[in-house]
PDBQT receptor file of N, H, CA, C and O in Angstrom, charges set to zero:
ATOM      1  N   MET A   1      44.628 195.578 135.847  1.00  0.00    +0.000 N 
ATOM      2  CA  MET A   1      44.253 194.034 135.639  1.00  0.00    +0.000 C 
ATOM      3  C   MET A   1      44.432 193.629 134.319  1.00  0.00    +0.000 C 
ATOM      4  O   MET A   1      44.344 194.514 133.469  1.00  0.00    +0.000 OA
ATOM      5  N   LYS A   2      44.684 192.396 133.926  1.00  0.00    +0.000 N 
ATOM      6  H   LYS A   2      44.756 191.677 134.617  1.00  0.00    +0.000 HD
ATOM      7  CA  LYS A   2      44.817 191.994 132.789  1.00  0.00    +0.000 C 
ATOM      8  C   LYS A   2      43.441 191.196 132.460  1.00  0.00    +0.000 C 
ATOM      9  O   LYS A   2      43.085 190.237 133.144  1.00  0.00    +0.000 OA
ATOM     10  N   VAL A   3      42.766 191.638 131.447  1.00  0.00    +0.000 N 
ATOM     11  H   VAL A   3      43.056 192.417 130.891  1.00  0.00    +0.000 HD
ATOM     12  CA  VAL A   3      41.472 191.017 131.058  1.00  0.00    +0.000 C 
ATOM     13  C   VAL A   3      41.329 190.532 129.778  1.00  0.00    +0.000 C 
ATOM     14  O   VAL A   3      41.679 191.298 128.881  1.00  0.00    +0.000 OA
ATOM     15  N   ALA A   4      40.905 189.463 129.473  1.00  0.00    +0.000 N 
ATOM     16  H   ALA A   4      40.620 188.840 130.202  1.00  0.00    +0.000 HD
ATOM     17  CA  ALA A   4      40.733 188.693 128.082  1.00  0.00    +0.000 C 
ATOM     18  C   ALA A   4      39.787 189.539 127.394  1.00  0.00    +0.000 C 
ATOM     19  O   ALA A   4      38.630 189.565 127.814  1.00  0.00    +0.000 OA
ATOM     20  N   MET A   5      40.153 190.307 126.293  1.00  0.00    +0.000 N 
ATOM     21  H   MET A   5      41.092 190.286 125.951  1.00  0.00    +0.000 HD
ATOM     22  CA  MET A   5      39.528 190.974 125.448  1.00  0.00    +0.000 C 
ATOM     23  C   MET A   5      39.889 190.957 124.067  1.00  0.00    +0.000 C 
ATOM     24  O   MET A   5      40.936 191.436 123.631  1.00  0.00    +0.000 OA
ATOM     25  N   HIS A   6      38.890 190.327 123.300  1.00  0.00    +0.000 N 
ATOM     26  H   HIS A   6      38.039 189.938 123.654  1.00  0.00    +0.000 HD
ATOM     27  CA  HIS A   6      39.246 189.877 121.956  1.00  0.00    +0.000 C 
ATOM     28  C   HIS A   6      38.748 190.980 120.831  1.00  0.00    +0.000 C 
ATOM     29  O   HIS A   6      39.190 190.936 119.683  1.00  0.00    +0.000 OA
ATOM     30  N   CYS A   7      37.947 191.811 121.188  1.00  0.00    +0.000 N 
ATOM     31  H   CYS A   7      37.588 191.847 122.121  1.00  0.00    +0.000 HD
ATOM     32  CA  CYS A   7      37.453 192.852 120.229  1.00  0.00    +0.000 C 
ATOM     33  C   CYS A   7      36.846 194.214 120.929  1.00  0.00    +0.000 C 
ATOM     34  O   CYS A   7      36.697 194.261 122.150  1.00  0.00    +0.000 OA
ATOM     35  N   ASP A   8      36.580 195.078 120.258  1.00  0.00    +0.000 N 
ATOM     36  H   ASP A   8      36.701 195.040 119.266  1.00  0.00    +0.000 HD
ATOM     37  CA  ASP A   8      35.906 196.401 120.709  1.00  0.00    +0.000 C 
ATOM     38  C   ASP A   8      34.700 196.126 121.557  1.00  0.00    +0.000 C 
ATOM     39  O   ASP A   8      34.474 196.857 122.521  1.00  0.00    +0.000 OA
ATOM     40  N   GLY A   9      33.928 195.145 121.271  1.00  0.00    +0.000 N 
ATOM     41  H   GLY A   9      34.111 194.551 120.487  1.00  0.00    +0.000 HD
ATOM     42  CA  GLY A   9      32.648 194.752 122.069  1.00  0.00    +0.000 C 
ATOM     43  C   GLY A   9      33.114 194.315 123.452  1.00  0.00    +0.000 C 
ATOM     44  O   GLY A   9      32.501 194.621 124.474  1.00  0.00    +0.000 OA
ATOM     45  N   CYS A  10      34.283 193.548 123.435  1.00  0.00    +0.000 N 
ATOM     46  H   CYS A  10      34.781 193.299 122.605  1.00  0.00    +0.000 HD
ATOM     47  CA  CYS A  10      34.640 192.957 124.813  1.00  0.00    +0.000 C 
ATOM     48  C   CYS A  10      35.082 194.228 125.731  1.00  0.00    +0.000 C 
ATOM     49  O   CYS A  10      34.758 194.342 126.913  1.00  0.00    +0.000 OA
ATOM     50  N   ALA A  11      35.769 195.044 125.102  1.00  0.00    +0.000 N 
ATOM     51  H   ALA A  11      36.032 194.951 124.142  1.00  0.00    +0.000 HD
ATOM     52  CA  ALA A  11      36.302 196.347 125.802  1.00  0.00    +0.000 C 
ATOM     53  C   ALA A  11      35.164 197.107 126.289  1.00  0.00    +0.000 C 
ATOM     54  O   ALA A  11      35.137 197.631 127.402  1.00  0.00    +0.000 OA
ATOM     55  N   ARG A  12      34.285 197.153 125.489  1.00  0.00    +0.000 N 
ATOM     56  H   ARG A  12      34.307 196.727 124.585  1.00  0.00    +0.000 HD
ATOM     57  CA  ARG A  12      32.903 197.981 125.816  1.00  0.00    +0.000 C 
ATOM     58  C   ARG A  12      32.049 197.379 127.012  1.00  0.00    +0.000 C 
ATOM     59  O   ARG A  12      31.440 198.073 127.826  1.00  0.00    +0.000 OA
ATOM     60  N   LYS A  13      32.089 196.011 127.007  1.00  0.00    +0.000 N 
ATOM     61  H   LYS A  13      32.583 195.447 126.346  1.00  0.00    +0.000 HD
ATOM     62  CA  LYS A  13      31.383 195.220 128.062  1.00  0.00    +0.000 C 
ATOM     63  C   LYS A  13      32.018 195.550 129.355  1.00  0.00    +0.000 C 
ATOM     64  O   LYS A  13      31.398 195.955 130.338  1.00  0.00    +0.000 OA
ATOM     65  N   VAL A  14      33.347 195.343 129.290  1.00  0.00    +0.000 N 
ATOM     66  H   VAL A  14      33.851 195.014 128.491  1.00  0.00    +0.000 HD
ATOM     67  CA  VAL A  14      34.071 195.528 130.545  1.00  0.00    +0.000 C 
ATOM     68  C   VAL A  14      33.903 196.971 131.174  1.00  0.00    +0.000 C 
ATOM     69  O   VAL A  14      33.618 197.191 132.352  1.00  0.00    +0.000 OA
ATOM     70  N   ARG A  15      34.140 197.973 130.132  1.00  0.00    +0.000 N 
ATOM     71  H   ARG A  15      34.371 197.794 129.176  1.00  0.00    +0.000 HD
ATOM     72  CA  ARG A  15      33.947 199.472 130.598  1.00  0.00    +0.000 C 
ATOM     73  C   ARG A  15      32.518 199.734 131.018  1.00  0.00    +0.000 C 
ATOM     74  O   ARG A  15      32.442 200.532 131.952  1.00  0.00    +0.000 OA
ATOM     75  N   THR A  16      31.462 199.306 130.606  1.00  0.00    +0.000 N 
ATOM     76  H   THR A  16      31.524 198.658 129.847  1.00  0.00    +0.000 HD
ATOM     77  CA  THR A  16      30.163 199.318 131.066  1.00  0.00    +0.000 C 
ATOM     78  C   THR A  16      29.923 198.700 132.341  1.00  0.00    +0.000 C 
ATOM     79  O   THR A  16      29.223 199.221 133.209  1.00  0.00    +0.000 OA
ATOM     80  N   THR A  17      30.554 197.492 132.468  1.00  0.00    +0.000 N 
ATOM     81  H   THR A  17      31.123 197.069 131.762  1.00  0.00    +0.000 HD
ATOM     82  CA  THR A  17      30.427 196.720 133.767  1.00  0.00    +0.000 C 
ATOM     83  C   THR A  17      31.038 197.479 135.033  1.00  0.00    +0.000 C 
ATOM     84  O   THR A  17      30.434 197.618 136.096  1.00  0.00    +0.000 OA
ATOM     85  N   LEU A  18      32.177 197.896 134.794  1.00  0.00    +0.000 N 
ATOM     86  H   LEU A  18      32.668 197.783 133.931  1.00  0.00    +0.000 HD
ATOM     87  CA  LEU A  18      32.960 198.603 135.749  1.00  0.00    +0.000 C 
ATOM     88  C   LEU A  18      32.472 200.009 136.045  1.00  0.00    +0.000 C 
ATOM     89  O   LEU A  18      32.393 200.439 137.196  1.00  0.00    +0.000 OA
ATOM     90  N   SER A  19      32.134 200.738 134.921  1.00  0.00    +0.000 N 
ATOM     91  H   SER A  19      32.199 200.388 133.986  1.00  0.00    +0.000 HD
ATOM     92  CA  SER A  19      31.742 202.205 135.154  1.00  0.00    +0.000 C 
ATOM     93  C   SER A  19      30.491 202.294 136.076  1.00  0.00    +0.000 C 
ATOM     94  O   SER A  19      30.262 203.318 136.719  1.00  0.00    +0.000 OA
ATOM     95  N   ASN A  20      29.773 201.314 136.120  1.00  0.00    +0.000 N 
ATOM     96  H   ASN A  20      29.960 200.482 135.597  1.00  0.00    +0.000 HD
ATOM     97  CA  ASN A  20      28.634 201.357 136.918  1.00  0.00    +0.000 C 
ATOM     98  C   ASN A  20      28.701 200.887 138.461  1.00  0.00    +0.000 C 
ATOM     99  O   ASN A  20      27.715 200.916 139.197  1.00  0.00    +0.000 OA
ATOM    100  N   MET A  21      29.822 200.505 138.813  1.00  0.00    +0.000 N 
ATOM    101  H   MET A  21      30.623 200.481 138.214  1.00  0.00    +0.000 HD
ATOM    102  CA  MET A  21      30.292 200.240 140.192  1.00  0.00    +0.000 C 
ATOM    103  C   MET A  21      30.486 201.452 141.104  1.00  0.00    +0.000 C 
ATOM    104  O   MET A  21      31.200 202.411 140.812  1.00  0.00    +0.000 OA
ATOM    105  N   ALA A  22      29.842 201.334 142.145  1.00  0.00    +0.000 N 
ATOM    106  H   ALA A  22      29.262 200.556 142.382  1.00  0.00    +0.000 HD
ATOM    107  CA  ALA A  22      30.068 202.498 143.248  1.00  0.00    +0.000 C 
ATOM    108  C   ALA A  22      31.541 202.659 143.652  1.00  0.00    +0.000 C 
ATOM    109  O   ALA A  22      32.185 201.634 143.875  1.00  0.00    +0.000 OA
ATOM    110  N   GLY A  23      32.055 203.713 143.752  1.00  0.00    +0.000 N 
ATOM    111  H   GLY A  23      31.532 204.545 143.571  1.00  0.00    +0.000 HD
ATOM    112  CA  GLY A  23      33.339 203.922 144.197  1.00  0.00    +0.000 C 
ATOM    113  C   GLY A  23      34.484 204.101 143.081  1.00  0.00    +0.000 C 
ATOM    114  O   GLY A  23      35.576 204.531 143.454  1.00  0.00    +0.000 OA
ATOM    115  N   VAL A  24      34.290 203.808 141.809  1.00  0.00    +0.000 N 
ATOM    116  H   VAL A  24      33.404 203.459 141.506  1.00  0.00    +0.000 HD
ATOM    117  CA  VAL A  24      35.006 203.921 140.608  1.00  0.00    +0.000 C 
ATOM    118  C   VAL A  24      35.054 205.427 140.247  1.00  0.00    +0.000 C 
ATOM    119  O   VAL A  24      34.025 205.999 139.886  1.00  0.00    +0.000 OA
ATOM    120  N   GLU A  25      36.172 206.036 140.335  1.00  0.00    +0.000 N 
ATOM    121  H   GLU A  25      37.007 205.571 140.628  1.00  0.00    +0.000 HD
ATOM    122  CA  GLU A  25      36.514 207.288 140.147  1.00  0.00    +0.000 C 
ATOM    123  C   GLU A  25      37.083 207.584 138.658  1.00  0.00    +0.000 C 
ATOM    124  O   GLU A  25      36.733 208.539 137.965  1.00  0.00    +0.000 OA
ATOM    125  N   GLU A  26      38.007 206.607 138.302  1.00  0.00    +0.000 N 
ATOM    126  H   GLU A  26      38.291 205.831 138.866  1.00  0.00    +0.000 HD
ATOM    127  CA  GLU A  26      38.628 206.568 137.010  1.00  0.00    +0.000 C 
ATOM    128  C   GLU A  26      38.628 205.193 136.406  1.00  0.00    +0.000 C 
ATOM    129  O   GLU A  26      38.654 204.198 137.130  1.00  0.00    +0.000 OA
ATOM    130  N   LEU A  27      38.601 205.119 135.141  1.00  0.00    +0.000 N 
ATOM    131  H   LEU A  27      38.580 205.927 134.553  1.00  0.00    +0.000 HD
ATOM    132  CA  LEU A  27      38.582 203.713 134.504  1.00  0.00    +0.000 C 
ATOM    133  C   LEU A  27      39.250 203.936 133.141  1.00  0.00    +0.000 C 
ATOM    134  O   LEU A  27      38.907 204.872 132.419  1.00  0.00    +0.000 OA
ATOM    135  N   ARG A  28      40.111 203.151 132.835  1.00  0.00    +0.000 N 
ATOM    136  H   ARG A  28      40.389 202.390 133.421  1.00  0.00    +0.000 HD
ATOM    137  CA  ARG A  28      40.789 203.137 131.491  1.00  0.00    +0.000 C 
ATOM    138  C   ARG A  28      41.045 201.824 131.125  1.00  0.00    +0.000 C 
ATOM    139  O   ARG A  28      41.730 201.016 131.753  1.00  0.00    +0.000 OA
ATOM    140  N   VAL A  29      40.316 201.608 129.821  1.00  0.00    +0.000 N 
ATOM    141  H   VAL A  29      39.760 202.263 129.310  1.00  0.00    +0.000 HD
ATOM    142  CA  VAL A  29      40.474 200.217 129.068  1.00  0.00    +0.000 C 
ATOM    143  C   VAL A  29      41.357 200.325 127.991  1.00  0.00    +0.000 C 
ATOM    144  O   VAL A  29      41.178 201.137 127.083  1.00  0.00    +0.000 OA
ATOM    145  N   VAL A  30      42.337 199.520 128.041  1.00  0.00    +0.000 N 
ATOM    146  H   VAL A  30      42.482 198.860 128.778  1.00  0.00    +0.000 HD
ATOM    147  CA  VAL A  30      43.552 199.653 127.011  1.00  0.00    +0.000 C 
ATOM    148  C   VAL A  30      43.272 198.140 126.236  1.00  0.00    +0.000 C 
ATOM    149  O   VAL A  30      43.873 197.139 126.625  1.00  0.00    +0.000 OA
ATOM    150  N   TYR A  31      42.449 198.095 125.279  1.00  0.00    +0.000 N 
ATOM    151  H   TYR A  31      41.960 198.908 124.962  1.00  0.00    +0.000 HD
ATOM    152  CA  TYR A  31      42.006 196.908 124.581  1.00  0.00    +0.000 C 
ATOM    153  C   TYR A  31      43.417 196.204 123.886  1.00  0.00    +0.000 C 
ATOM    154  O   TYR A  31      43.617 194.991 123.938  1.00  0.00    +0.000 OA
ATOM    155  N   SER A  32      44.322 197.136 123.252  1.00  0.00    +0.000 N 
ATOM    156  H   SER A  32      44.160 198.122 123.210  1.00  0.00    +0.000 HD
ATOM    157  CA  SER A  32      45.330 196.494 122.581  1.00  0.00    +0.000 C 
ATOM    158  C   SER A  32      46.434 195.692 123.538  1.00  0.00    +0.000 C 
ATOM    159  O   SER A  32      47.209 194.841 123.103  1.00  0.00    +0.000 OA
ATOM    160  N   GLU A  33      46.362 196.095 124.817  1.00  0.00    +0.000 N 
ATOM    161  H   GLU A  33      45.732 196.787 125.170  1.00  0.00    +0.000 HD
ATOM    162  CA  GLU A  33      47.252 195.513 125.782  1.00  0.00    +0.000 C 
ATOM    163  C   GLU A  33      46.520 194.588 126.762  1.00  0.00    +0.000 C 
ATOM    164  O   GLU A  33      47.156 194.052 127.670  1.00  0.00    +0.000 OA
ATOM    165  N   GLN A  34      45.204 194.384 126.610  1.00  0.00    +0.000 N 
ATOM    166  H   GLN A  34      44.688 194.820 125.873  1.00  0.00    +0.000 HD
ATOM    167  CA  GLN A  34      44.295 193.641 127.523  1.00  0.00    +0.000 C 
ATOM    168  C   GLN A  34      44.350 194.070 128.858  1.00  0.00    +0.000 C 
ATOM    169  O   GLN A  34      44.212 193.260 129.774  1.00  0.00    +0.000 OA
ATOM    170  N   LYS A  35      44.553 195.365 129.072  1.00  0.00    +0.000 N 
ATOM    171  H   LYS A  35      44.665 196.024 128.328  1.00  0.00    +0.000 HD
ATOM    172  CA  LYS A  35      44.646 195.881 130.226  1.00  0.00    +0.000 C 
ATOM    173  C   LYS A  35      43.583 196.859 130.817  1.00  0.00    +0.000 C 
ATOM    174  O   LYS A  35      43.169 197.752 130.079  1.00  0.00    +0.000 OA
ATOM    175  N   VAL A  36      43.082 196.753 132.166  1.00  0.00    +0.000 N 
ATOM    176  H   VAL A  36      43.419 196.027 132.766  1.00  0.00    +0.000 HD
ATOM    177  CA  VAL A  36      42.093 197.642 132.643  1.00  0.00    +0.000 C 
ATOM    178  C   VAL A  36      42.835 198.158 133.928  1.00  0.00    +0.000 C 
ATOM    179  O   VAL A  36      43.451 197.462 134.734  1.00  0.00    +0.000 OA
ATOM    180  N   ILE A  37      42.645 199.583 133.958  1.00  0.00    +0.000 N 
ATOM    181  H   ILE A  37      42.145 200.149 133.302  1.00  0.00    +0.000 HD
ATOM    182  CA  ILE A  37      43.064 200.217 135.147  1.00  0.00    +0.000 C 
ATOM    183  C   ILE A  37      41.885 200.910 135.791  1.00  0.00    +0.000 C 
ATOM    184  O   ILE A  37      41.254 201.683 135.071  1.00  0.00    +0.000 OA
ATOM    185  N   VAL A  38      41.504 200.749 137.017  1.00  0.00    +0.000 N 
ATOM    186  H   VAL A  38      42.016 200.120 137.603  1.00  0.00    +0.000 HD
ATOM    187  CA  VAL A  38      40.632 201.207 137.940  1.00  0.00    +0.000 C 
ATOM    188  C   VAL A  38      41.096 202.011 139.004  1.00  0.00    +0.000 C 
ATOM    189  O   VAL A  38      41.920 201.525 139.778  1.00  0.00    +0.000 OA
ATOM    190  N   LYS A  39      40.688 203.178 139.161  1.00  0.00    +0.000 N 
ATOM    191  H   LYS A  39      40.018 203.573 138.532  1.00  0.00    +0.000 HD
ATOM    192  CA  LYS A  39      41.071 203.910 140.294  1.00  0.00    +0.000 C 
ATOM    193  C   LYS A  39      39.815 204.279 141.210  1.00  0.00    +0.000 C 
ATOM    194  O   LYS A  39      38.810 204.626 140.590  1.00  0.00    +0.000 OA
ATOM    195  N   GLY A  40      39.747 204.254 142.438  1.00  0.00    +0.000 N 
ATOM    196  H   GLY A  40      40.564 203.973 142.942  1.00  0.00    +0.000 HD
ATOM    197  CA  GLY A  40      38.782 204.740 143.231  1.00  0.00    +0.000 C 
ATOM    198  C   GLY A  40      38.753 204.138 144.726  1.00  0.00    +0.000 C 
ATOM    199  O   GLY A  40      39.647 203.378 145.098  1.00  0.00    +0.000 OA
ATOM    200  N   ALA A  41      37.779 204.479 145.494  1.00  0.00    +0.000 N 
ATOM    201  H   ALA A  41      37.053 205.096 145.192  1.00  0.00    +0.000 HD
ATOM    202  CA  ALA A  41      37.690 203.558 146.805  1.00  0.00    +0.000 C 
ATOM    203  C   ALA A  41      36.756 202.442 146.598  1.00  0.00    +0.000 C 
ATOM    204  O   ALA A  41      35.552 202.531 146.835  1.00  0.00    +0.000 OA
ATOM    205  N   ILE A  42      37.368 201.342 146.128  1.00  0.00    +0.000 N 
ATOM    206  H   ILE A  42      38.347 201.270 145.936  1.00  0.00    +0.000 HD
ATOM    207  CA  ILE A  42      36.722 200.158 145.743  1.00  0.00    +0.000 C 
ATOM    208  C   ILE A  42      37.535 198.845 146.228  1.00  0.00    +0.000 C 
ATOM    209  O   ILE A  42      38.758 198.871 146.368  1.00  0.00    +0.000 OA
ATOM    210  N   ASP A  43      36.841 197.830 146.444  1.00  0.00    +0.000 N 
ATOM    211  H   ASP A  43      35.847 197.809 146.330  1.00  0.00    +0.000 HD
ATOM    212  CA  ASP A  43      37.566 196.683 146.952  1.00  0.00    +0.000 C 
ATOM    213  C   ASP A  43      37.890 195.933 145.617  1.00  0.00    +0.000 C 
ATOM    214  O   ASP A  43      37.030 195.634 144.789  1.00  0.00    +0.000 OA
ATOM    215  N   PRO A  44      39.328 195.640 145.491  1.00  0.00    +0.000 N 
ATOM    216  CA  PRO A  44      39.856 194.956 144.201  1.00  0.00    +0.000 C 
ATOM    217  C   PRO A  44      39.122 193.517 144.152  1.00  0.00    +0.000 C 
ATOM    218  O   PRO A  44      38.790 193.143 143.028  1.00  0.00    +0.000 OA
ATOM    219  N   ASN A  45      38.848 192.726 145.167  1.00  0.00    +0.000 N 
ATOM    220  H   ASN A  45      39.117 193.030 146.081  1.00  0.00    +0.000 HD
ATOM    221  CA  ASN A  45      38.114 191.681 144.891  1.00  0.00    +0.000 C 
ATOM    222  C   ASN A  45      36.687 191.624 144.339  1.00  0.00    +0.000 C 
ATOM    223  O   ASN A  45      36.240 190.690 143.673  1.00  0.00    +0.000 OA
ATOM    224  N   LYS A  46      35.974 192.818 144.721  1.00  0.00    +0.000 N 
ATOM    225  H   LYS A  46      36.337 193.577 145.262  1.00  0.00    +0.000 HD
ATOM    226  CA  LYS A  46      34.775 192.979 144.088  1.00  0.00    +0.000 C 
ATOM    227  C   LYS A  46      34.780 193.238 142.663  1.00  0.00    +0.000 C 
ATOM    228  O   LYS A  46      33.928 192.755 141.917  1.00  0.00    +0.000 OA
ATOM    229  N   VAL A  47      35.846 194.092 142.213  1.00  0.00    +0.000 N 
ATOM    230  H   VAL A  47      36.538 194.485 142.819  1.00  0.00    +0.000 HD
ATOM    231  CA  VAL A  47      36.150 194.314 140.969  1.00  0.00    +0.000 C 
ATOM    232  C   VAL A  47      36.482 193.035 140.096  1.00  0.00    +0.000 C 
ATOM    233  O   VAL A  47      35.929 192.874 139.008  1.00  0.00    +0.000 OA
ATOM    234  N   LEU A  48      37.280 192.246 140.535  1.00  0.00    +0.000 N 
ATOM    235  H   LEU A  48      37.729 192.376 141.418  1.00  0.00    +0.000 HD
ATOM    236  CA  LEU A  48      37.545 190.922 140.196  1.00  0.00    +0.000 C 
ATOM    237  C   LEU A  48      36.310 190.032 139.967  1.00  0.00    +0.000 C 
ATOM    238  O   LEU A  48      36.163 189.323 138.971  1.00  0.00    +0.000 OA
ATOM    239  N   GLN A  49      35.516 190.127 140.892  1.00  0.00    +0.000 N 
ATOM    240  H   GLN A  49      35.635 190.702 141.701  1.00  0.00    +0.000 HD
ATOM    241  CA  GLN A  49      34.281 189.181 140.822  1.00  0.00    +0.000 C 
ATOM    242  C   GLN A  49      33.298 189.903 139.772  1.00  0.00    +0.000 C 
ATOM    243  O   GLN A  49      32.610 189.166 139.065  1.00  0.00    +0.000 OA
ATOM    244  N   LYS A  50      33.209 191.039 139.653  1.00  0.00    +0.000 N 
ATOM    245  H   LYS A  50      33.768 191.637 140.227  1.00  0.00    +0.000 HD
ATOM    246  CA  LYS A  50      32.235 191.757 138.639  1.00  0.00    +0.000 C 
ATOM    247  C   LYS A  50      32.591 191.461 137.205  1.00  0.00    +0.000 C 
ATOM    248  O   LYS A  50      31.763 191.156 136.347  1.00  0.00    +0.000 OA
ATOM    249  N   VAL A  51      33.958 191.583 137.002  1.00  0.00    +0.000 N 
ATOM    250  H   VAL A  51      34.631 191.831 137.699  1.00  0.00    +0.000 HD
ATOM    251  CA  VAL A  51      34.372 191.332 135.534  1.00  0.00    +0.000 C 
ATOM    252  C   VAL A  51      34.292 189.856 135.292  1.00  0.00    +0.000 C 
ATOM    253  O   VAL A  51      33.994 189.455 134.167  1.00  0.00    +0.000 OA
ATOM    254  N   SER A  52      34.533 189.034 136.256  1.00  0.00    +0.000 N 
ATOM    255  H   SER A  52      34.775 189.360 137.169  1.00  0.00    +0.000 HD
ATOM    256  CA  SER A  52      34.515 187.435 136.253  1.00  0.00    +0.000 C 
ATOM    257  C   SER A  52      33.094 187.243 135.650  1.00  0.00    +0.000 C 
ATOM    258  O   SER A  52      32.868 186.659 134.590  1.00  0.00    +0.000 OA
ATOM    259  N   LYS A  53      32.192 187.797 136.443  1.00  0.00    +0.000 N 
ATOM    260  H   LYS A  53      32.375 188.272 137.303  1.00  0.00    +0.000 HD
ATOM    261  CA  LYS A  53      30.586 187.478 136.193  1.00  0.00    +0.000 C 
ATOM    262  C   LYS A  53      30.092 188.000 134.729  1.00  0.00    +0.000 C 
ATOM    263  O   LYS A  53      29.087 187.603 134.140  1.00  0.00    +0.000 OA
ATOM    264  N   ALA A  54      31.089 189.050 134.241  1.00  0.00    +0.000 N 
ATOM    265  H   ALA A  54      31.906 189.373 134.719  1.00  0.00    +0.000 HD
ATOM    266  CA  ALA A  54      30.635 189.358 132.867  1.00  0.00    +0.000 C 
ATOM    267  C   ALA A  54      31.343 188.405 131.900  1.00  0.00    +0.000 C 
ATOM    268  O   ALA A  54      31.271 188.669 130.700  1.00  0.00    +0.000 OA
ATOM    269  N   GLY A  55      31.948 187.437 132.262  1.00  0.00    +0.000 N 
ATOM    270  H   GLY A  55      32.006 187.223 133.237  1.00  0.00    +0.000 HD
ATOM    271  CA  GLY A  55      32.315 186.451 131.352  1.00  0.00    +0.000 C 
ATOM    272  C   GLY A  55      33.843 186.587 130.781  1.00  0.00    +0.000 C 
ATOM    273  O   GLY A  55      34.299 186.106 129.743  1.00  0.00    +0.000 OA
ATOM    274  N   LYS A  56      34.415 187.286 131.645  1.00  0.00    +0.000 N 
ATOM    275  H   LYS A  56      34.045 187.677 132.488  1.00  0.00    +0.000 HD
ATOM    276  CA  LYS A  56      35.872 187.554 131.119  1.00  0.00    +0.000 C 
ATOM    277  C   LYS A  56      36.865 187.146 132.002  1.00  0.00    +0.000 C 
ATOM    278  O   LYS A  56      36.792 187.445 133.194  1.00  0.00    +0.000 OA
ATOM    279  N   ALA A  57      37.794 186.489 131.542  1.00  0.00    +0.000 N 
ATOM    280  H   ALA A  57      37.853 186.247 130.574  1.00  0.00    +0.000 HD
ATOM    281  CA  ALA A  57      38.956 185.964 132.405  1.00  0.00    +0.000 C 
ATOM    282  C   ALA A  57      39.727 187.252 132.839  1.00  0.00    +0.000 C 
ATOM    283  O   ALA A  57      39.943 188.200 132.085  1.00  0.00    +0.000 OA
ATOM    284  N   VAL A  58      40.094 187.175 134.077  1.00  0.00    +0.000 N 
ATOM    285  H   VAL A  58      39.919 186.405 134.689  1.00  0.00    +0.000 HD
ATOM    286  CA  VAL A  58      40.716 188.424 134.775  1.00  0.00    +0.000 C 
ATOM    287  C   VAL A  58      41.825 188.051 135.641  1.00  0.00    +0.000 C 
ATOM    288  O   VAL A  58      41.760 186.966 136.220  1.00  0.00    +0.000 OA
ATOM    289  N   GLN A  59      42.938 188.885 135.822  1.00  0.00    +0.000 N 
ATOM    290  H   GLN A  59      42.991 189.766 135.352  1.00  0.00    +0.000 HD
ATOM    291  CA  GLN A  59      43.996 188.607 136.745  1.00  0.00    +0.000 C 
ATOM    292  C   GLN A  59      44.450 190.031 137.229  1.00  0.00    +0.000 C 
ATOM    293  O   GLN A  59      44.752 190.904 136.416  1.00  0.00    +0.000 OA
ATOM    294  N   ILE A  60      44.486 190.232 138.615  1.00  0.00    +0.000 N 
ATOM    295  H   ILE A  60      44.240 189.523 139.276  1.00  0.00    +0.000 HD
ATOM    296  CA  ILE A  60      45.038 191.297 139.097  1.00  0.00    +0.000 C 
ATOM    297  C   ILE A  60      46.611 191.392 138.977  1.00  0.00    +0.000 C 
ATOM    298  O   ILE A  60      47.416 190.560 139.396  1.00  0.00    +0.000 OA
ATOM    299  N   LEU A  61      46.900 192.634 138.288  1.00  0.00    +0.000 N 
ATOM    300  H   LEU A  61      46.247 193.310 137.948  1.00  0.00    +0.000 HD
ATOM    301  CA  LEU A  61      48.386 192.540 138.114  1.00  0.00    +0.000 C 
ATOM    302  C   LEU A  61      48.985 193.414 139.272  1.00  0.00    +0.000 C 
ATOM    303  O   LEU A  61      49.997 192.957 139.804  1.00  0.00    +0.000 OA
ATOM    304  N   GLU A  62      48.535 194.514 139.697  1.00  0.00    +0.000 N 
ATOM    305  H   GLU A  62      47.713 194.884 139.265  1.00  0.00    +0.000 HD
ATOM    306  CA  GLU A  62      48.855 195.369 140.667  1.00  0.00    +0.000 C 
ATOM    307  C   GLU A  62      47.900 196.061 141.503  1.00  0.00    +0.000 C 
ATOM    308  O   GLU A  62      46.938 196.584 140.940  1.00  0.00    +0.000 OA
ATOM    309  N   ILE A  63      48.014 196.148 142.772  1.00  0.00    +0.000 N 
ATOM    310  H   ILE A  63      48.795 195.724 143.230  1.00  0.00    +0.000 HD
ATOM    311  CA  ILE A  63      47.160 196.970 143.675  1.00  0.00    +0.000 C 
ATOM    312  C   ILE A  63      48.036 197.970 144.313  1.00  0.00    +0.000 C 
ATOM    313  O   ILE A  63      49.037 197.618 144.938  1.00  0.00    +0.000 OA
ATOM    314  N   THR A  64      47.699 199.186 144.178  1.00  0.00    +0.000 N 
ATOM    315  H   THR A  64      46.886 199.472 143.671  1.00  0.00    +0.000 HD
ATOM    316  CA  THR A  64      48.194 200.332 144.790  1.00  0.00    +0.000 C 
ATOM    317  C   THR A  64      47.360 200.982 145.621  1.00  0.00    +0.000 C 
ATOM    318  O   THR A  64      46.185 201.031 145.258  1.00  0.00    +0.000 OA
ATOM    319  N   ALA A  65      47.669 201.529 146.710  1.00  0.00    +0.000 N 
ATOM    320  H   ALA A  65      48.624 201.489 147.005  1.00  0.00    +0.000 HD
ATOM    321  CA  ALA A  65      46.819 202.277 147.784  1.00  0.00    +0.000 C 
ATOM    322  C   ALA A  65      47.483 203.577 147.888  1.00  0.00    +0.000 C 
ATOM    323  O   ALA A  65      48.698 203.590 148.084  1.00  0.00    +0.000 OA
ATOM    324  N   GLU A  66      46.806 204.713 147.777  1.00  0.00    +0.000 N 
ATOM    325  H   GLU A  66      45.819 204.703 147.618  1.00  0.00    +0.000 HD
ATOM    326  CA  GLU A  66      47.231 205.985 148.201  1.00  0.00    +0.000 C 
ATOM    327  C   GLU A  66      46.896 206.351 149.618  1.00  0.00    +0.000 C 
ATOM    328  O   GLU A  66      45.779 206.063 150.049  1.00  0.00    +0.000 OA
ATOM    329  N   PRO A  67      47.772 206.962 150.375  1.00  0.00    +0.000 N 
ATOM    330  CA  PRO A  67      47.705 207.278 151.689  1.00  0.00    +0.000 C 
ATOM    331  C   PRO A  67      46.353 208.190 151.744  1.00  0.00    +0.000 C 
ATOM    332  O   PRO A  67      46.018 208.899 150.795  1.00  0.00    +0.000 OA
ATOM    333  N   PRO A  68      45.548 208.086 153.068  1.00  0.00    +0.000 N 
ATOM    334  CA  PRO A  68      44.511 209.082 153.031  1.00  0.00    +0.000 C 
ATOM    335  C   PRO A  68      44.888 210.344 153.183  1.00  0.00    +0.000 C 
ATOM    336  O   PRO A  68      44.049 211.245 153.161  1.00  0.00    +0.000 OA
TER     337      PRO A  68
């Protein structure tokens, strides 16, 4: 996802918001690229809503699903 992050505090807020979501197995926040990578058994729309509710503009760039 592309997430509007302007400082380390923004990145920390996004990381905290998403790390508490059920189903998140791996989370990587790349502040310098305004990119967040989330892996796990989660609904991408719920991730989008959660980040939006945290006050950040967000855009899904790519969704990949691994076969079961």
